[in-house]
N, C-alpha and C positions, 0 to 999 in steps of 0.2 A: 500767226496773227496778221502779218502783212497781207498774206493771200486772202484771208477772210475780209480784210478791209477793201482790197481791190475788187473782190467779188460783190461786196455790198455796194460799192460805187457803180459797178456795171449794172447791177439790178436797178438801182435808182435811175440811171440814165435810160435804160430800156423802158422803165415805167413812164418816164416823162415823154419819151418819143411816142409810145403807144397811146398815151392819153391825148397827145396833140392830134393824132390821126383819128382816134375813135370818138372824141368828144363831139365834133360837129355831126357825126352820124347819129350819135345818141340824142342830140338836140332835135334832129329831124324826126327820128322815130318817136320821140316824146310828143312833138307837135302833132304828128299824125294820129297818135292814139287818143288825143283829146278831141278829134273832130267827129261829129255825128254823121259819118259817111258810110255808104253801103259797101265800100271797099275796106273799111277799118274793122279788123277782127278783135280789137281790144275791148276793154270793159265799157268804154264810152262810145263805141261805134255801133253801126247798124249792120255789120257784116254777117252776123249770125242769122238775122232775119232774112237778109238777101239770099244767103246760102239755103235757108229752109224753103224760101219761095221757089228757088231754082230746083231744089231736090224734089219738091212736091208738084212740079209742073204748073205753078201759078205764074202768069206773065207779069213782068215788070221791066221798066227801063230806067236808066240813070242818065240824067242830063248834066253835062259838065263833069267835073271831077278829074280832068286830065292834069298831069303834073305841069306846073308852070302856066296854066291857063288863067288869065285875069278875068274877073267878073264883068258882066256887061256894063257898059257906061250909060249915062243918061242920054236919051235921045235915040238909043239903039233899038231896033225892032225887037219886040218880045219873043218872036218866033211862033211857030204853030202851037196851039194849046194841046193838052192831052185829049184823048178820045172822050166824047160826052159820056157822063155816067161813071167815069173812072175816078181814082183817088190820086190827088196831086199833093205830094208831101213836101213841105217847106220846113225843114228841121233846123232850128237854131242858126239862122243865117248870120254870118260874120260881117256882112256888108249891108248898109241900108238900101232897100229896094227903091229904084226910081219909080216915079208915079205911073208910067206906062206899064211896067211889069206888075205892080200892085193891082192896077185895074184889070189886067189880063187874069190874074189869080182870082179876083173876086168874080169876074165874068164867067169863069169856069164853074163856080158854084151856082151862079144865077141860071146857067143853062142845064142844071140838074146834076152836076157832078159834086164830088166831095173835095173840099179844099181844107187840108189839115195843116195848120200853122202852129209850130212849136216856138215859144218865146226863147230868145237867146240873149247873149250878153250885149248885143248891139241894138239900140232902139230902132223901131221901124215906124217913122212918123206917118207915112202914107197909109199903112194898114191900121195903125192905132187910131188915126182920125176917122177912117171910114167905118171901122167896126166898134169904135168907142171902147177900146180895150185898155186896161191898165193892170199893172201888177198889184197884188194884195199880199204883202209878206205877213207872216205870223198867223197863228190860229189855225194851222193846217196840220192834220195828222199825216204820217207817212203811208197810211193804208186806208182804203175805203172802197165801198161798193159803188158801181155806176148807178146813176139815177134810173129808176124804173121807166120803161118806155123808150129809152134812147136805143136806136138800132145797133150802135157800135159798143157802147159801154154798159148798157143796161144789164144788171145782175152779175157783172164781173167783179171779182175781188182783185184790186189793183194796188200795187205798192209803189207809190210815187216818191219824189224827193222833197216834198213839202213846199213846192212853189205854187202859190195861189194866183188866181187870175179872176178878174171881174170885167163885166161889160154892161154898159147902160144902153145898148142898142135895143130898139123896140122888139126885135125878133130873137133876143138872147134868152137862154135858160140854162141853169146849171146842168152839167152832164156827168160829173163825177166828183166825189169828195163827200165825206160824212157831215161837213158843216159848212159855214160860210166864212171866207170864200172857199170854193172848191178848186181842184187842180185842173178842171176842164170846163169849158163853157161852149155850148152849141149856139150858133147864130144863123137863123134862117135867112137866106139870100135867094130871092127868086124861087126857082124850082128845086134848089139844092140847099146846102148849108156849109158854113165854115166852122170847123171844130178847132178851137184854140186850146192848147195845152200850156200849162205854166212852165213846164220844163221837159227835157227829153227822157226822164227816168223811166217812163212807161214803155219806151221803145228800145232802150239800149240793150246791148248784149248781156250786161251784168244781171239783168232781171228777167231775161227771156224765159228761163225755166222756173220762175217763181210765180205763185198765185195763178192768175188767168191771163198773163201777158201774151202767151202764145195764142189764146183764143181771140185776143184783140187783133192779131195779125190775120187770123182765119177770117174774121168778119171784114177786115179791111180788104183782103183779096177777093172776098165774095162780091164787093161792090163793082169790081172790074179790074182792069190792069192798073198796077201801081206805078207811079212816076216819082222817082227820087230826084228832086231838083237840087243839085249840088253846085250850081253855077255861082252861088253866093258864099261858098267856102273859100278860104284863102289858098293861094297856090302853094303847093308843098314840094315843088321840084328842086328848089335850091335852099339849102340851110344857111341862114345868116349866122355869122360868127357870134358866139356868145360872149357878153362882157365879163362873164365869170370864168372864162377859160384860163387866164393867167393865174388866178387864185387857185383854180383846180389843179393846175400843173404844179404850182409851188407846194400845195398841200400834199399831193401824192409823193413828191420828192422828199418832203420832210418825213412823211410816214415811212417810206422805204428806209431812210437813215435810222429812224427810231427803232424799227424792227431789227435792223442789223445790230445796233447797240444792245438791244434787249436780248437777242440771241447769244451775243458774246458774254453777257453778264449772268445769264441764268445757269444754275446747276441743277440738272434734272435728277430726280430721285428714282426709286424703284418703280417698276411698272405696277399699276393698280391691278388688284385681282378682278376677275370678271364679276359682274353683278350676279347676285343670287337669282335663281330662276323663280318665277312666280308660282305659288302653290295653287292658286285658283286657275281653272281652265276657262276657255271661252264658253263651254257648256254651263259651267257654274254661273257665270255672269248672265247668260241668257235665261237660265232658270230663275235667278233672282229678279230679273226684269219682268218676266212673265208673272211671277207671284205678286210683285208690286202693282202691275197693271190690273190684275184681278181684284186685289184688295181695294184699289182706288175706284173700281167700277168704271174704268175708262175704256173697256173693251168695245162696247157698242159704238162709242164716238170714234175710236181709232178705225174700226171696221168701216164705218160710213165714210170717213175721210179717205181711207185707202181706195174704196170703190169709186168715190167721186173723182179721184185723180186718174184712175184707169179710164173712166168715161171721157174725161177731158183729153187724155192722150189719144184715145180712139178718134175723137173729133179732129185733133191736129193731124192725124194720119189719113184724113179723108174718109174716116169711118162714119158711123151714125152719129148725129149731133148728140151732145150730152143731155139736152133737155127732152129728148124723146123718151116715152115710157119704155120699160124693159121689153115687153112683148114686141113692140114695133121695131126696136133696135135689134133684137134677136132675129126678127124676120128679115131684116135687111142683110144681116150677116149670113143667113142660112144659104143664100144662093151661091156664094163663093167660099164660104168658110163654115161648114156645118159644125165642126168641132168647136170653133170659137163661139158659135151661137149657143151650143149646149153649155159651154162653160159660163157664158154670160147669164143664161137662165139660172144655172146653179148658184152663181154669186148673188143674183138678186134675191133668190129664195133664202140664202144664208143671211143676207142683210135684214130680211123680215123676221128672222127667228133669233132674237137676242138670247144669250145664254152662254155657258161654258163652251169654248171651242169655236165661238162665232168668228173671232178675228182670224184663226187658223183657216177656217173654211173659206172666208172671203179672200184671204191672201192666196190660197191655193187656186181658187177659181180665177183670180186676176192673172196669176202666173200661167195658167192653162190658156187663157185668152191670148196673152202675149205670145206664148209658144206656138199656138195654132196659126197666128197671123204672120209670124216671122219664119217658121220652119219651111223649107222647100217642099213643094208639092211632089208627092210620090207618083211615079209612072206606073200604070197597070202592067 
């Protein structure tokens, strides 16, 4: 018993020491995962989009973002603007922009570029006054289609976070959202425009594979090189000590002692028998799902949705755009992937013939297109 008590005390001591060393690192990692940075692979970051841009050969640059680098101060030169016609992304800045930097941001749009500003937790008086922008909480659904006619968001199904935005600027018009207020507003400035988003949910890693969020990055990169302006994010090189650290250490020590006392007082019984094997197999469940789909009449809708997802994936891999008709899309694939073009025609024909087996035919055609585009080319 004495040996067990000594062992429990040693475990508690090791836990306290380990928590003291690991807690600041965890605080730093937690702070980084909440930043909308191109180097953040977490749920709230933009690292997945930056990796996709690099993997597909789309040019982009990152301004700032170095550990420990402080944001520019008032009176400091804004620096050279991005190339004309490119996209300048200012995502949820954590510091209020000085007037000269806000003027440079708007001047980029006036010269024909795209200035994309995502509202963050810190007010931006200079931009809010120039663009007459304000938040509009409430009355916003988490998903909606972009307004027709907008070059970036038109026709895309987007799943936002419910952050509304309004602008009374003479050149403002809603860009996305099913109702008023929407989650995006476009403001014409000179020869370009400023696109204001109510929150970063449309760009974050967490939703990149949902709905048409990847198509939004395709259209952004089509405007020209993308510039991630991260000079306004807080420095993350040094982690500040957390005020909750003493409580955390004391809680872990108490937990270790409680576990020791619990282990000494428990009397373990016999080993439980293994759980009985399930009688139904995966094939049985698949057959039941197929019968339910046929009885509900959902096969045509599932086939159409599956085929639409394939067309959007092809668009994201620099294939034919999703809005092109099937003959033209197949003709573009014919030059370098004839097998994929044949499977694309077969899938379009199956979509036009509703009936039993339609979903299976569309799914097989989609798989053949993917296989033809990913399989290595055979040498003669």
